[in-house]
Residue, then its C-alpha position, 0 to 999 in steps of 0.5 A: i470508529e466514532t471513538a477513534r474520531l473523538c480521540d478517546t484516551n481509553l482506546n488502545v488498539m495498538y495491540e490485538s491482544t489488548w483490544k477486541c471489538k466485541d468488548d467495546p461497546t462503540c465498536s459493537s454498535c457500528f459493526l455492520s454485517y458486511q464488515r465481517t468480511f475483513y475477518d474472512l478475508r484475513e483468515a484466507f490471506r494468512g492461511e491456517k496457523e499463518t502458514l501463507r504469511m510465513k510463505r510470503l515472508e520467505t519469498v520476500s526475503a529471498h527476492f529482496g534480501q533481509p531487512k536492515k531491522w528484522p524483529l519478527l522475520s529472524q524468528f522464522i528465517p534465521v539467516a544472517l543479514t547480508n545485502p540490506s533490502p530496498i524499500i518495497m513498493v506494495m501495490a494491488v491490481n486487477f486485470k482492468q487496471l493492469y495498464l496503469l501499473l505497467n505504465w508505472a513500470c515503463a516510467v521507472e525503467r526510463l529512470g534506469i531502475d528495474p521495477t521488478t526488483i522494488c515492488y510486491i504486488i497483490t493481484t485479484d485475478t489470475k489473468a493479471y497474475e500470470i501476465l506479471r509473473r511472466k514479466g518477472f514481478i514478485v506477485e501474490n498468487p490470487e488462489w488464497t481468495q478461493n478460501m473466502r466465503k465468496g471465493k474472491l475479492k470484491g470491491h475497492s475496500q477488500i483490495n485495499h484490505a489486502v494491501l494493508l494486511a501485506g504491508n503490515e506483515l512487511i513492517q512487522a518483519g522489519y522492511d521499509i515500505v511504500f503503500h503505492d497506488v497503481d495510478i501513480v507515475w515516477v517522473k524522477d528517481i525518488k530514492n533521494l526524496l524518500k531518504d531526505s523527506g523520511s529522515r527522523r520521520d515515521l511516515v511520509a505521504m502525499v497530501a489529501p486536499y478534501w475534507n471528507t478524508k478526515g485529515i491530510m494524509n493521502s494513503g495512495f502514496v505513503y512511505v512507512r519507515n520501519t520504526r517501533k512507532s510505525r510498527l505499532f501504527l500499522q498494527s493498529l490500522e489493521n485492528l481497526a480495518p473491520l470498522k472501515g467502510y469504503s475509505d481507506q484514507e479515512l481509516w488512516n487519518i483517523a487513526f493517525r490523529n488518535v491521541k494514542m499516536i501523538e508521538l508519530e512523526m509525519r511528513i506531508l510532501p508538497q503538491e509541487i513535488a508529489y503531484k495530484y491531478s484531479g481535474h481541470r481546475a488543478k494547476p499544471p505540474g512544474p519542474k519540481m514534480q517527482i511523481y504524478h498522481a492521476v486520480g478519478p476517471r479517464k486516467p490514460e487521458k490525464l496521463k497523456q495530457h501531462n506527458v507521463w504516458f509510457f506504455n507503448e511498444e516503442a517506449c517500453p517493449r519489455f512490458f508492453e509485449n504480449v499484454p492483451i489489455e481489453 
């Protein structure tokens, strides 16, 4: 990953067939034993001979429709293009954070949108999976994690690996997607925001205001338009993922800044529109805010403080009912 930081012009991670970690001395030198879990995770997630990947694409196309551009999906599901698909929110959640995802769902429902029609969710445990499935969401069954050596997803880094793999599958199949953290709330319908800000862009992201992210892109909210360049970029992220430590934002920013990605077009959403609240020093949100991101601890407290907490029986009975939040 040091090679990526230095923008080595010889580094070509855009195609897996042209770059292998074992053949790159920089990669080999920082390939720690715990990072081998990525390959274990990917093999379990995709299944033998990519069977689980193909099953996922069939499920996605049945629920969301065929994408406007479907370069890979057409090889496996030769169905005529009918209704173009929506932009898919790709999210991951465990049972302990389920209330955050359902708060987002309540906010979206208030805007007149059915959240079950616009998101694809990776769950890390059966409790979250069963609840979301009953609520009508398209949810990845966590049974695949049993094929990993340790039998489960462990920690923030591995969960983000699964989200990246799922998102890359959808991008390569031709869909437009948003990598979407569960602690984000929609204040307004963002369809027009994505359409306008994504014009002639490959990526649209929230701002990351901290130096340790190695760039300005916040991977908690990234709209990826399906273009040739964005497909190369997402595959590059997957190829570099074994070198990632805890921070997925560092991976995104380092890859984006590599000289091979110089033609990528990105737009950063201003703070007043994509509001990120990290503490008392942050300026309060204003009338232009369309999405709210509660980072750090005490998330419910922050959401309630800024009047973006909707997960309760009175305001949101559909998603609040029969959810045993601990």
